[in-house]
C-alpha positions as CSV (number, residue, x, y, z in Angstrom):
1,M,-3.4,-20.1,4.5
2,R,-0.3,-18.5,3.0
3,L,-0.1,-21.2,0.3
4,I,-3.7,-20.4,-0.8
5,E,-2.9,-16.7,-1.1
6,I,0.2,-17.4,-3.2
7,A,-1.8,-19.8,-5.4
8,L,-4.6,-17.2,-5.8
9,F,-2.0,-14.6,-6.8
10,L,-0.5,-16.9,-9.5
11,V,-3.7,-18.2,-11.0
12,P,-4.3,-15.2,-13.3
13,F,-0.7,-15.5,-14.6
14,G,-1.2,-19.2,-15.4
15,A,-4.5,-18.5,-17.1
16,F,-2.9,-15.8,-19.3
17,I,-0.1,-18.2,-20.3
18,V,-2.7,-20.9,-21.2
19,W,-4.8,-18.4,-23.1
20,R,-1.7,-17.2,-25.1
21,F,-0.8,-20.8,-25.9
22,L,-4.3,-21.6,-27.1
23,A,-4.6,-18.4,-29.1
24,A,-1.3,-19.1,-31.0
25,Q,-2.6,-22.4,-32.3
26,P,-4.5,-22.4,-35.6
27,G,-8.2,-22.7,-35.1
28,P,-8.3,-22.4,-31.3
29,A,-12.0,-21.6,-31.1
30,P,-13.1,-24.8,-29.5
31,A,-10.3,-24.9,-27.0
32,V,-10.8,-21.2,-26.0
33,I,-14.5,-21.7,-25.6
34,G,-14.0,-24.8,-23.6
35,S,-11.4,-23.0,-21.4
36,A,-13.8,-20.1,-20.9
37,A,-16.6,-22.4,-19.9
38,A,-14.4,-24.3,-17.5
39,G,-13.3,-21.0,-16.0
40,L,-16.9,-19.8,-15.6
41,A,-17.8,-23.1,-14.0
42,L,-14.9,-22.8,-11.6
43,L,-15.9,-19.2,-10.7
44,A,-19.5,-20.3,-10.0
45,A,-18.3,-23.2,-7.8
46,A,-16.0,-20.9,-5.9
47,L,-18.8,-18.3,-5.3
48,V,-21.1,-21.1,-4.0
49,W,-18.3,-22.5,-1.8
50,F,-17.6,-19.0,-0.3
51,A,-21.3,-18.3,0.3
52,V,-21.7,-21.6,2.2
53,R,-18.4,-21.4,4.1
54,E,-18.3,-17.7,4.9
55,G,-21.9,-16.8,4.9
56,A,-23.6,-15.2,7.9
57,P,-26.4,-17.2,9.6
58,P,-30.0,-16.3,8.6
59,N,-31.6,-13.4,10.4
60,S,-28.2,-12.1,11.6
61,V,-27.3,-8.5,12.0
62,Y,-23.9,-7.1,10.9
63,V,-22.1,-5.1,13.7
64,P,-19.4,-3.0,12.1
65,A,-15.9,-2.7,13.5
66,H,-15.6,-0.3,16.4
67,M,-13.3,0.9,19.2
68,E,-13.9,-0.5,22.7
69,D,-11.6,0.4,25.6
70,G,-8.8,1.4,23.2
71,Q,-9.1,-1.9,21.3
72,V,-10.4,-2.3,17.7
73,I,-13.2,-4.9,17.8
74,P,-13.6,-6.4,14.3
75,G,-16.9,-6.5,12.5
76,R,-19.0,-9.6,12.9
77,A,-22.5,-11.0,12.3
78,E,-24.6,-11.5,15.4
79,P,-27.8,-13.5,15.7
80,R,-30.9,-11.3,16.1
């Protein structure tokens, strides 16, 4: 899990470096457009993946975090 967090932190820096490299080349329009399209496709795929993996079940109700006997109970989705 820690490796994923580090990778997610470093991705914007890598994207910036690639963008600067492509922008410095003469006539980068096709490469920049292709990179932007690939980035948008990756974003859409990530959103779908998170929705499928982390989504709450249908007809569930969100119960917010609360205190119970001095303990913090995290928020969760419960079936209706």
